[in-house]
N, CA and C of each residue as an Amber inpcrd file, in Angstrom:
protein
   237
  79.8540000 118.4150000  80.1290000  81.2110000 117.8910000  80.8280000
  80.7370000 116.8280000  81.5780000  81.6790000 115.8410000  81.4920000
  81.5880000 114.6900000  82.5120000  82.7010000 114.6920000  83.6170000
  81.8200000 114.7860000  84.9240000  82.4960000 114.6560000  86.1230000
  83.5120000 113.3810000  86.3200000  84.6500000 113.3810000  86.8830000
  85.7000000 112.6520000  87.2780000  85.1520000 111.7020000  88.5600000
  85.0190000 110.5840000  88.6160000  84.4290000 109.9400000  89.8980000
  85.3400000 109.9740000  90.9510000  84.9320000 110.2940000  92.1360000
  85.6870000 110.1970000  93.2530000  85.5020000 109.1120000  94.1440000
  86.5660000 108.4710000  94.5330000  86.6490000 107.1850000  95.3210000
  87.1050000 107.6170000  96.8480000  86.1150000 107.2650000  97.6090000
  86.5670000 107.4710000  98.9610000  87.4130000 106.3890000  99.6700000
  88.0830000 106.7030000 100.6230000  89.0150000 105.7200000 101.4780000
  88.1060000 104.5650000 101.9420000  86.9600000 104.8210000 102.2920000
  85.7830000 103.9310000 102.8440000  85.2840000 102.8280000 101.6230000
  85.2210000 103.6950000 100.4820000  84.5940000 102.5500000  99.3070000
  85.9120000 101.9470000  98.9650000  87.2900000 102.4790000  98.8060000
  87.9170000 101.6940000  98.5400000  88.6430000 100.3650000  99.4110000
  88.4470000 100.6650000 100.4650000  88.7510000  99.6570000 101.4770000
  87.7340000  98.4520000 101.2310000  86.3390000  98.8870000 101.2760000
  85.5470000  98.0380000 101.0520000  85.7420000  97.0160000  99.7360000
  85.9820000  97.8880000  98.8690000  86.4400000  96.9440000  97.4720000
  87.5890000  96.0520000  97.6660000  88.6070000  96.5860000  98.1150000
  89.5760000  95.5720000  98.4930000  89.2820000  94.3350000  99.2050000
  88.4180000  94.5670000 100.2850000  87.7840000  93.6330000 101.1560000
  86.8120000  92.7290000 100.5100000  85.8410000  93.2850000  99.9270000
  84.9170000  92.3680000  99.5010000  84.8630000  91.9270000  98.1630000
  85.6810000  92.7560000  97.0010000  85.8960000  92.2160000  95.7150000
  87.2900000  91.5250000  95.6170000  88.2640000  92.1610000  96.3480000
  89.4470000  91.7280000  96.2500000  89.6840000  90.5900000  97.2140000
  88.9420000  90.5330000  97.9840000  88.8610000  88.9640000  99.0190000
  90.1390000  89.1640000  99.8650000  90.4980000  90.5170000 100.3980000
  91.3700000  90.8670000 101.6030000  90.8290000  90.5050000 102.6930000
  91.0940000  89.5830000 103.5370000  90.3090000  89.3330000 104.9700000
  91.0890000  90.2320000 106.0220000  90.3020000  91.4640000 106.4190000
  90.7240000  92.5470000 107.3230000  90.6860000  92.1610000 108.7430000
  89.8820000  90.8930000 109.2650000  89.6530000  90.3030000 110.4490000
  91.2610000  90.4280000 111.3710000  92.2580000  90.0090000 110.9280000
  93.5280000  89.7610000 111.4850000  94.0850000  91.0220000 111.9250000
  93.7620000  92.4530000 110.8790000  94.2560000  93.4510000 111.1330000
  93.4940000  94.1680000 112.3260000  92.1050000  94.0010000 112.1660000
  91.1300000  94.7160000 113.1450000  91.5130000  94.0550000 114.5200000
  91.8660000  92.6250000 114.4480000  92.2140000  92.4080000 115.9200000
  93.5120000  92.5790000 116.3150000  94.5550000  92.8940000 115.3730000
  95.4950000  93.6730000 115.8330000  95.5930000  94.9810000 116.7180000
  94.5130000  95.6930000 115.7410000  94.2280000  97.1320000 116.3460000
  93.5930000  96.9560000 117.9520000  92.6380000  95.9020000 117.9340000
  91.8410000  95.6520000 119.1740000  92.9650000  95.3820000 120.2730000
  93.6950000  94.6280000 119.8200000  94.9130000  94.2690000 120.9970000
  95.9100000  95.0930000 121.3960000  96.1660000  96.1710000 120.3680000
  96.9440000  97.3700000 120.5100000  96.3590000  98.4340000 121.6040000
  94.7490000  98.4580000 121.6020000  93.9690000  99.5340000 122.1140000
  93.3760000  99.0470000 123.3560000  93.2450000  97.8950000 123.7220000
  92.3880000  97.3100000 124.7730000  92.4930000  98.2290000 125.8430000
  94.1130000  97.9580000 126.4930000  94.1860000  98.5170000 127.8100000
  94.0880000  99.9070000 127.8240000  94.2030000 100.7820000 126.5970000
  94.2140000 102.2340000 126.7180000  92.5960000 102.5220000 126.7970000
  91.9060000 101.8240000 126.1570000  90.4250000 102.0280000 126.4670000
  89.8940000 101.8380000 127.6300000  90.5800000 100.9330000 128.3870000
  90.0990000 100.4970000 129.8460000  90.4040000 101.7370000 130.6350000
  91.5230000 102.3880000 130.5120000  91.9340000 103.5490000 131.1790000
  91.4060000 105.0650000 130.6190000  90.7170000 104.8730000 129.3450000
  90.2530000 106.2590000 129.0110000  91.1400000 106.9750000 128.1600000
  92.1140000 106.2380000 127.9540000  93.1840000 107.0450000 126.6790000
  92.6510000 107.5410000 125.5970000  93.1770000 108.6620000 125.0500000
  92.6750000 109.3250000 123.8180000  93.5040000 108.7730000 122.7250000
  94.5720000 108.0960000 123.0490000  95.6370000 107.5970000 121.7680000
  96.3950000 106.7500000 122.4180000  97.0990000 105.7490000 121.3690000
  97.9560000 104.9070000 121.8000000  99.3380000 104.9620000 120.6210000
 100.2600000 105.3090000 121.1410000 101.7020000 105.2390000 119.9760000
 101.9900000 103.8980000 120.1500000 102.2410000 103.4910000 118.7350000
 102.6830000 101.8910000 118.5890000 104.0120000 101.8750000 118.2700000
 104.9860000 101.1620000 118.6700000 106.3690000 101.1120000 118.1760000
 106.6460000 100.9490000 116.6440000 105.5270000 100.7030000 116.0160000
 105.9550000 100.6830000 114.3870000 105.8470000 102.0670000 113.9260000
 105.6800000 103.1680000 114.6990000 105.7510000 104.4940000 114.2660000
 104.3260000 105.1070000 114.0760000 103.2840000 104.6730000 114.4930000
 101.9640000 105.3830000 114.2860000 101.1430000 105.3500000 115.6040000
 100.3000000 106.4680000 115.4900000  99.3120000 106.6870000 116.7970000
  98.0200000 106.3450000 116.2370000  97.1840000 105.4610000 117.0540000
  96.0920000 105.4540000 116.8880000  95.2780000 106.0940000 117.7850000
  94.2210000 106.8370000 117.3510000  93.4910000 107.9950000 118.1000000
  91.9900000 107.2720000 118.4460000  91.7120000 107.4870000 119.5640000
  90.5330000 106.9290000 120.3180000  89.5680000 108.3690000 120.7510000
  88.4710000 107.7730000 120.7050000  87.3090000 108.5940000 121.3680000
  86.3620000 107.3950000 122.1590000  86.7190000 107.6250000 123.3990000
  85.9690000 106.3270000 124.3690000  86.4240000 105.0390000 123.7770000
  85.7830000 104.0900000 123.3460000  86.1440000 102.9610000 123.0620000
  86.3600000 102.7050000 121.5450000  86.0610000 103.9110000 120.5510000
  86.2890000 103.9490000 119.3100000  87.4880000 104.4790000 118.8470000
  88.0960000 103.5670000 117.8000000  89.0880000 103.9200000 117.0110000
  88.7440000 104.9510000 115.9200000  89.4410000 106.0710000 115.9070000
  88.9320000 107.1060000 114.9570000  89.7340000 107.2910000 113.8670000
  90.8080000 107.0200000 114.0380000  91.9320000 107.3150000 113.0700000
  93.2940000 106.7280000 113.5690000  94.1430000 106.5090000 112.3550000
  95.5850000 106.1170000 112.7630000  96.5140000 107.1880000 111.6740000
  97.7210000 107.5840000 112.5500000  98.4720000 108.3040000 111.6250000
  99.9240000 108.1030000 112.1090000 100.9280000 108.4440000 111.3610000
 102.1070000 108.3500000 111.8280000 102.6020000 109.2390000 112.5030000
 103.5880000 108.7900000 113.4870000 104.1510000 109.5860000 114.5240000
 104.6710000 110.9790000 113.9850000 105.7030000 110.5860000 112.8520000
 106.5130000 111.8200000 112.1540000 105.7530000 111.9570000 110.7330000
 105.1300000 112.8790000 110.3950000 104.6440000 112.9500000 109.1430000
 105.3740000 113.9000000 108.1820000 105.6400000 113.5740000 107.1430000
 106.6620000 114.2400000 105.9210000 105.8010000 113.8970000 104.5940000
 105.0150000 114.7560000 103.9350000 104.4200000 114.7680000 102.9710000
 104.9250000 113.9630000 101.7310000 106.4660000 114.2290000 101.9740000
 107.3830000 113.9080000 100.7310000 107.7230000 112.4030000 100.7230000
 107.4270000 111.6560000 101.8930000 107.7720000 110.2810000 102.2850000
 106.9320000 109.7230000 102.5020000 106.4870000 108.0770000 102.1110000
 105.5130000 107.4760000 102.3040000 105.4220000 107.2760000 103.9080000
 104.1410000 106.8060000 104.3450000 103.9950000 106.5770000 105.8200000
 104.8370000 105.5670000 106.0500000 105.2710000 105.2290000 107.5730000
 106.0660000 104.2680000 107.9550000 105.3810000 102.8570000 108.0530000
 105.8900000 101.8380000 107.8740000 105.1750000 100.2580000 107.9110000
 104.9620000 100.0570000 109.6360000 103.9030000  99.8030000 110.1020000
 103.5800000  99.5990000 111.2660000 103.9170000  98.1990000 111.7270000
 104.4980000  97.2500000 110.6730000 104.6720000  95.8080000 110.8930000
 106.0850000  95.6390000 110.8530000
């Protein structure tokens, strides 16, 4: 029996970036700008007006999730 390949989100993003040619630098800078002040004061997260929250551990962005999550609906666009 042949196993079906599993693609992690990390691998998918790297493929899009490196093979598809998507430059993630502007998105990374947008996240840096959005979290800079929160990191300075030791916050654990930042709610963005676009409908998502960026979670922090120290100065590391660990995840991003929508403020209101409904599995039946797509995530809100942050832009």
